[in-house]
KOLGU-4560 file (N, C-alpha, C; in nm, 3 decimals, padded with zeros to 5 digits):
<recs>
<n_xx: 00.084 n_yy: -00.117 n_zz: 00.000 ca_xx: 00.000 ca_yy: 00.000 ca_zz: 00.000 c_xx: 00.089 c_yy: 00.124 c_zz: 00.000 mol: A seq: 1 type: MET>
<n_xx: 00.058 n_yy: 00.218 n_zz: -00.085 ca_xx: 00.138 ca_yy: 00.340 ca_zz: -00.096 c_xx: 00.100 c_yy: 00.440 c_zz: 00.013 mol: A seq: 2 type: SER>
<n_xx: 00.187 n_yy: 00.536 n_zz: 00.032 ca_xx: 00.164 ca_yy: 00.637 ca_zz: 00.135 c_xx: 00.038 c_yy: 00.717 c_zz: 00.107 mol: A seq: 3 type: PHE>
<n_xx: 00.013 n_yy: 00.752 n_zz: -00.017 ca_xx: -00.103 ca_yy: 00.835 ca_zz: -00.049 c_xx: -00.234 c_yy: 00.767 c_zz: -00.015 mol: A seq: 4 type: SER>
<n_xx: -00.234 n_yy: 00.634 n_zz: -00.009 ca_xx: -00.357 ca_yy: 00.562 ca_zz: 00.026 c_xx: -00.371 c_yy: 00.542 c_zz: 00.176 mol: A seq: 5 type: HIS>
<n_xx: -00.271 n_yy: 00.581 n_zz: 00.253 ca_xx: -00.279 ca_yy: 00.565 ca_zz: 00.398 c_xx: -00.330 c_yy: 00.692 c_zz: 00.467 mol: A seq: 6 type: SER>
<n_xx: -00.349 n_yy: 00.800 n_zz: 00.392 ca_xx: -00.400 ca_yy: 00.924 ca_zz: 00.450 c_xx: -00.548 c_yy: 00.940 c_zz: 00.415 mol: A seq: 7 type: ILE>
<n_xx: -00.616 n_yy: 01.029 n_zz: 00.484 ca_xx: -00.759 ca_yy: 01.048 ca_zz: 00.459 c_xx: -00.783 c_yy: 01.102 c_zz: 00.318 mol: A seq: 8 type: SER>
<n_xx: -00.902 n_yy: 01.079 n_zz: 00.269 ca_xx: -00.937 ca_yy: 01.124 ca_zz: 00.134 c_xx: -00.931 c_yy: 01.277 c_zz: 00.125 mol: A seq: 9 type: MET>
<n_xx: -00.973 n_yy: 01.346 n_zz: 00.231 ca_xx: -00.968 ca_yy: 01.492 ca_zz: 00.232 c_xx: -00.825 c_yy: 01.541 c_zz: 00.219 mol: A seq: 10 type: ARG>
<n_xx: -00.735 n_yy: 01.481 n_zz: 00.296 ca_xx: -00.594 ca_yy: 01.519 ca_zz: 00.290 c_xx: -00.533 c_yy: 01.484 c_zz: 00.155 mol: A seq: 11 type: ASP>
<n_xx: -00.572 n_yy: 01.372 n_zz: 00.100 ca_xx: -00.521 ca_yy: 01.333 ca_zz: -00.031 c_xx: -00.564 c_yy: 01.432 c_zz: -00.138 mol: A seq: 12 type: ARG>
<n_xx: -00.690 n_yy: 01.477 n_zz: -00.132 ca_xx: -00.738 ca_yy: 01.576 ca_zz: -00.228 c_xx: -00.664 c_yy: 01.709 c_zz: -00.214 mol: A seq: 13 type: GLU>
<n_xx: -00.637 n_yy: 01.749 n_zz: -00.090 ca_xx: -00.560 ca_yy: 01.871 ca_zz: -00.067 c_xx: -00.421 c_yy: 01.859 c_zz: -00.127 mol: A seq: 14 type: LEU>
<n_xx: -00.356 n_yy: 01.746 n_zz: -00.103 ca_xx: -00.222 ca_yy: 01.724 ca_zz: -00.158 c_xx: -00.222 c_yy: 01.722 c_zz: -00.310 mol: A seq: 15 type: LEU>
<n_xx: -00.323 n_yy: 01.659 n_zz: -00.367 ca_xx: -00.333 ca_yy: 01.656 ca_zz: -00.513 c_xx: -00.345 c_yy: 01.797 c_zz: -00.569 mol: A seq: 16 type: ARG>
<n_xx: -00.426 n_yy: 01.880 n_zz: -00.503 ca_xx: -00.444 ca_yy: 02.018 ca_zz: -00.547 c_xx: -00.313 c_yy: 02.094 c_zz: -00.542 mol: A seq: 17 type: THR>
<n_xx: -00.239 n_yy: 02.078 n_zz: -00.432 ca_xx: -00.110 ca_yy: 02.147 ca_zz: -00.418 c_xx: -00.012 c_yy: 02.100 c_zz: -00.523 mol: A seq: 18 type: ILE>
<n_xx: -00.003 n_yy: 01.969 n_zz: -00.541 ca_xx: 00.091 ca_yy: 01.913 ca_zz: -00.639 c_xx: 00.059 c_yy: 01.965 c_zz: -00.779 mol: A seq: 19 type: VAL>
<n_xx: -00.068 n_yy: 01.967 n_zz: -00.814 ca_xx: -00.107 ca_yy: 02.014 ca_zz: -00.947 c_xx: -00.078 c_yy: 02.162 c_zz: -00.966 mol: A seq: 20 type: LYS>
<n_xx: -00.104 n_yy: 02.243 n_zz: -00.862 ca_xx: -00.084 ca_yy: 02.387 ca_zz: -00.873 c_xx: 00.063 c_yy: 02.426 c_zz: -00.869 mol: A seq: 21 type: LYS>
<n_xx: 00.143 n_yy: 02.356 n_zz: -00.788 ca_xx: 00.282 ca_yy: 02.396 ca_zz: -00.767 c_xx: 00.377 c_yy: 02.315 c_zz: -00.854 mol: A seq: 22 type: VAL>
<n_xx: 00.372 n_yy: 02.185 n_zz: -00.842 ca_xx: 00.472 ca_yy: 02.100 ca_zz: -00.908 c_xx: 00.441 c_yy: 02.073 c_zz: -01.055 mol: A seq: 23 type: HIS>
<n_xx: 00.314 n_yy: 02.076 n_zz: -01.093 ca_xx: 00.277 ca_yy: 02.044 ca_zz: -01.231 c_xx: 00.234 c_yy: 02.167 c_zz: -01.311 mol: A seq: 24 type: PHE>
<n_xx: 00.259 n_yy: 02.288 n_zz: -01.260 ca_xx: 00.206 ca_yy: 02.406 ca_zz: -01.326 c_xx: 00.261 c_yy: 02.428 c_zz: -01.467 mol: A seq: 25 type: LYS>
<n_xx: 00.376 n_yy: 02.372 n_zz: -01.498 ca_xx: 00.434 ca_yy: 02.389 ca_zz: -01.631 c_xx: 00.413 c_yy: 02.267 c_zz: -01.721 mol: A seq: 26 type: HIS>
<n_xx: 00.336 n_yy: 02.171 n_zz: -01.673 ca_xx: 00.306 ca_yy: 02.052 ca_zz: -01.751 c_xx: 00.173 c_yy: 02.069 c_zz: -01.822 mol: A seq: 27 type: TYR>
<n_xx: 00.153 n_yy: 01.996 n_zz: -01.931 ca_xx: 00.024 ca_yy: 02.002 ca_zz: -02.000 c_xx: -00.089 c_yy: 01.953 c_zz: -01.908 mol: A seq: 28 type: PRO>
<n_xx: -00.209 n_yy: 02.005 n_zz: -01.928 ca_xx: -00.324 ca_yy: 01.969 ca_zz: -01.845 c_xx: -00.353 c_yy: 01.818 c_zz: -01.848 mol: A seq: 29 type: LYS>
<n_xx: -00.329 n_yy: 01.753 n_zz: -01.961 ca_xx: -00.359 ca_yy: 01.609 ca_zz: -01.967 c_xx: -00.260 c_yy: 01.525 c_zz: -01.885 mol: A seq: 30 type: ASP>
<n_xx: -00.150 n_yy: 01.584 n_zz: -01.843 ca_xx: -00.055 ca_yy: 01.516 ca_zz: -01.755 c_xx: -00.094 c_yy: 01.533 c_zz: -01.608 mol: A seq: 31 type: PHE>
<n_xx: -00.170 n_yy: 01.637 n_zz: -01.577 ca_xx: -00.205 ca_yy: 01.670 ca_zz: -01.439 c_xx: -00.321 c_yy: 01.585 c_zz: -01.389 mol: A seq: 32 type: GLN>
<n_xx: -00.297 n_yy: 01.456 n_zz: -01.377 ca_xx: -00.401 ca_yy: 01.364 ca_zz: -01.332 c_xx: -00.379 c_yy: 01.329 c_zz: -01.185 mol: A seq: 33 type: THR>
<n_xx: -00.482 n_yy: 01.272 n_zz: -01.124 ca_xx: -00.470 ca_yy: 01.227 ca_zz: -00.986 c_xx: -00.366 c_yy: 01.116 c_zz: -00.974 mol: A seq: 34 type: ASN>
<n_xx: -00.356 n_yy: 01.032 n_zz: -01.073 ca_xx: -00.258 ca_yy: 00.923 ca_zz: -01.069 c_xx: -00.116 c_yy: 00.978 c_zz: -01.067 mol: A seq: 35 type: ILE>
<n_xx: -00.089 n_yy: 01.076 n_zz: -01.152 ca_xx: 00.045 ca_yy: 01.136 ca_zz: -01.155 c_xx: 00.073 c_yy: 01.211 c_zz: -01.024 mol: A seq: 36 type: GLU>
<n_xx: -00.028 n_yy: 01.280 n_zz: -00.973 ca_xx: -00.010 ca_yy: 01.350 ca_zz: -00.846 c_xx: 00.018 c_yy: 01.251 c_zz: -00.733 mol: A seq: 37 type: ALA>
<n_xx: -00.054 n_yy: 01.139 n_zz: -00.731 ca_xx: -00.032 ca_yy: 01.037 ca_zz: -00.629 c_xx: 00.108 c_yy: 00.978 c_zz: -00.637 mol: A seq: 38 type: ASP>
<n_xx: 00.160 n_yy: 00.964 n_zz: -00.757 ca_xx: 00.297 ca_yy: 00.913 ca_zz: -00.773 c_xx: 00.397 c_yy: 01.007 c_zz: -00.706 mol: A seq: 39 type: LYS>
<n_xx: 00.379 n_yy: 01.137 n_zz: -00.726 ca_xx: 00.470 ca_yy: 01.234 ca_zz: -00.664 c_xx: 00.452 c_yy: 01.237 c_zz: -00.513 mol: A seq: 40 type: LEU>
<n_xx: 00.328 n_yy: 01.230 n_zz: -00.467 ca_xx: 00.301 ca_yy: 01.229 ca_zz: -00.323 c_xx: 00.370 c_yy: 01.110 c_zz: -00.257 mol: A seq: 41 type: ILE>
<n_xx: 00.369 n_yy: 00.995 n_zz: -00.322 ca_xx: 00.432 ca_yy: 00.875 ca_zz: -00.266 c_xx: 00.583 c_yy: 00.891 c_zz: -00.253 mol: A seq: 42 type: ASP>
<n_xx: 00.643 n_yy: 00.975 n_zz: -00.334 ca_xx: 00.788 ca_yy: 00.995 ca_zz: -00.332 c_xx: 00.830 c_yy: 01.095 c_zz: -00.225 mol: A seq: 43 type: VAL>
<n_xx: 00.743 n_yy: 01.191 n_zz: -00.197 ca_xx: 00.775 ca_yy: 01.296 ca_zz: -00.099 c_xx: 00.772 c_yy: 01.237 c_zz: 00.041 mol: A seq: 44 type: ILE>
<n_xx: 00.865 n_yy: 01.279 n_zz: 00.123 ca_xx: 00.874 ca_yy: 01.228 ca_zz: 00.260 c_xx: 00.750 c_yy: 01.267 c_zz: 00.342 mol: A seq: 45 type: ALA>
<n_xx: 00.708 n_yy: 01.180 n_zz: 00.435 ca_xx: 00.588 ca_yy: 01.208 ca_zz: 00.516 c_xx: 00.593 c_yy: 01.341 c_zz: 00.591 mol: A seq: 46 type: PRO>
<n_xx: 00.709 n_yy: 01.386 n_zz: 00.638 ca_xx: 00.714 ca_yy: 01.514 ca_zz: 00.708 c_xx: 00.682 c_yy: 01.630 c_zz: 00.615 mol: A seq: 47 type: ASP>
<n_xx: 00.722 n_yy: 01.619 n_zz: 00.490 ca_xx: 00.690 ca_yy: 01.722 ca_zz: 00.392 c_xx: 00.540 c_yy: 01.720 c_zz: 00.363 mol: A seq: 48 type: MET>
<n_xx: 00.481 n_yy: 01.603 n_zz: 00.358 ca_xx: 00.337 ca_yy: 01.590 ca_zz: 00.336 c_xx: 00.261 c_yy: 01.661 c_zz: 00.448 mol: A seq: 49 type: ILE>
<n_xx: 00.306 n_yy: 01.640 n_zz: 00.572 ca_xx: 00.241 ca_yy: 01.705 ca_zz: 00.685 c_xx: 00.249 c_yy: 01.857 c_zz: 00.672 mol: A seq: 50 type: GLU>
<n_xx: 00.363 n_yy: 01.909 n_zz: 00.632 ca_xx: 00.378 ca_yy: 02.053 ca_zz: 00.614 c_xx: 00.288 c_yy: 02.105 c_zz: 00.502 mol: A seq: 51 type: ARG>
<n_xx: 00.275 n_yy: 02.028 n_zz: 00.393 ca_xx: 00.191 ca_yy: 02.069 ca_zz: 00.282 c_xx: 00.043 c_yy: 02.073 c_zz: 00.324 mol: A seq: 52 type: MET>
<n_xx: 00.000 n_yy: 01.974 n_zz: 00.401 ca_xx: -00.139 ca_yy: 01.970 ca_zz: 00.447 c_xx: -00.164 c_yy: 02.089 c_zz: 00.541 mol: A seq: 53 type: ILE>
<n_xx: -00.073 n_yy: 02.115 n_zz: 00.632 ca_xx: -00.088 ca_yy: 02.227 ca_zz: 00.725 c_xx: -00.097 c_yy: 02.359 c_zz: 00.648 mol: A seq: 54 type: ARG>
<n_xx: -00.013 n_yy: 02.375 n_zz: 00.545 ca_xx: -00.015 ca_yy: 02.495 ca_zz: 00.462 c_xx: -00.151 c_yy: 02.510 c_zz: 00.394 mol: A seq: 55 type: PHE>
<n_xx: -00.202 n_yy: 02.400 n_zz: 00.338 ca_xx: -00.330 ca_yy: 02.404 ca_zz: 00.267 c_xx: -00.444 c_yy: 02.442 c_zz: 00.362 mol: A seq: 56 type: ALA>
<n_xx: -00.443 n_yy: 02.386 n_zz: 00.481 ca_xx: -00.548 ca_yy: 02.418 ca_zz: 00.579 c_xx: -00.535 c_yy: 02.563 c_zz: 00.626 mol: A seq: 57 type: VAL>
<n_xx: -00.414 n_yy: 02.606 n_zz: 00.656 ca_xx: -00.392 ca_yy: 02.743 ca_zz: 00.705 c_xx: -00.431 c_yy: 02.848 c_zz: 00.602 mol: A seq: 58 type: ASP>
<n_xx: -00.412 n_yy: 02.817 n_zz: 00.474 ca_xx: -00.442 ca_yy: 02.912 ca_zz: 00.367 c_xx: -00.576 c_yy: 02.886 c_zz: 00.300 mol: A seq: 59 type: HIS>
<n_xx: -00.654 n_yy: 02.798 n_zz: 00.361 ca_xx: -00.789 ca_yy: 02.766 ca_zz: 00.313 c_xx: -00.790 c_yy: 02.723 c_zz: 00.167 mol: A seq: 60 type: LYS>
<n_xx: -00.694 n_yy: 02.641 n_zz: 00.130 ca_xx: -00.689 ca_yy: 02.585 ca_zz: -00.005 c_xx: -00.782 c_yy: 02.465 c_zz: -00.008 mol: A seq: 61 type: ILE>
<n_xx: -00.869 n_yy: 02.466 n_zz: -00.104 ca_xx: -00.963 ca_yy: 02.355 ca_zz: -00.119 c_xx: -00.937 c_yy: 02.291 c_zz: -00.255 mol: A seq: 62 type: ASP>
<n_xx: -01.021 n_yy: 02.200 n_zz: -00.292 ca_xx: -01.003 ca_yy: 02.131 ca_zz: -00.420 c_xx: -01.005 c_yy: 02.230 c_zz: -00.535 mol: A seq: 63 type: ARG>
<n_xx: -00.954 n_yy: 02.186 n_zz: -00.651 ca_xx: -00.952 ca_yy: 02.271 ca_zz: -00.771 c_xx: -01.090 c_yy: 02.314 c_zz: -00.814 mol: A seq: 64 type: LEU>
</recs>
């Protein structure tokens, strides 16, 4: 089981939104899928994930 599947669905959606807006902003829209975002999330260390979730909540970032 990958890391992205061990977190809540709400947190996963927040992370996907951040990854798409920040890490994939220069990629074509057809590349910016949930599957590709989940691949990147699985590579990022869990402490970074926690910081990204906290940032999203603090700045009221919601889904796309």
